[in-house]
C-alpha positions, 0 to 999 in steps of 0.5 A: 500500500505504501508503494502505491501512495509513493507512486501516486504522489510522484505522478501527482507532483508531475501532473501538478508541475505540468499544470503549472507550465500551463500558466506560462504556455498559452496552448498548454492546458492547466486545468486537466493536469491540476485535476489529474494531480488532485486525483493522484493525491486522493490517497494522501489527504495531507498533500491534497489539503496543502494544495487546496490552500493555494488559491490558484489551484483551489480555484481550478479544482472548485470550479470543476467540482461545483461546475461554476465555469470560469470567472470573467477575470480568468477568461480575460487573462487567459485570452490576453495571454493566449493571443499575445503569445500566439502573435509573438509566435506568429511574428517569428515564424515564416512558414505559412502552414505553421501560421495557419496552425497557430490561428487554428489553435488560437481559435480552438482554444478561445472557443474552448475557454468561452464554453468553459466560462458558462456554468453547467446546468445543475439539473443535468446529470 
């Protein structure tokens, strides 16, 4: 049993780190990795409680659990960061296909973020 906790904790920290990368890279998802790490930490309540004390991670986890959607502030920050990094990438890339890919990724991620901002209907299950 102890070995299982160690392995799950290890992967929990790996996924949490990957979620932290999503703060800086506009097309790297944050929430799925944070949620996955939280699931890994379910066998170690001490680490789970420690993560819930961090407001950044707590907000992602609570929004997912309660189906609240994203706050307007998070949406604006995400959109500005996403498009500013995509524009910088667009400037430094000379290949038309990569530029088209950047535009497709930007539009796709923007649509995904807009869908996430809407709270889920509590009556649907």
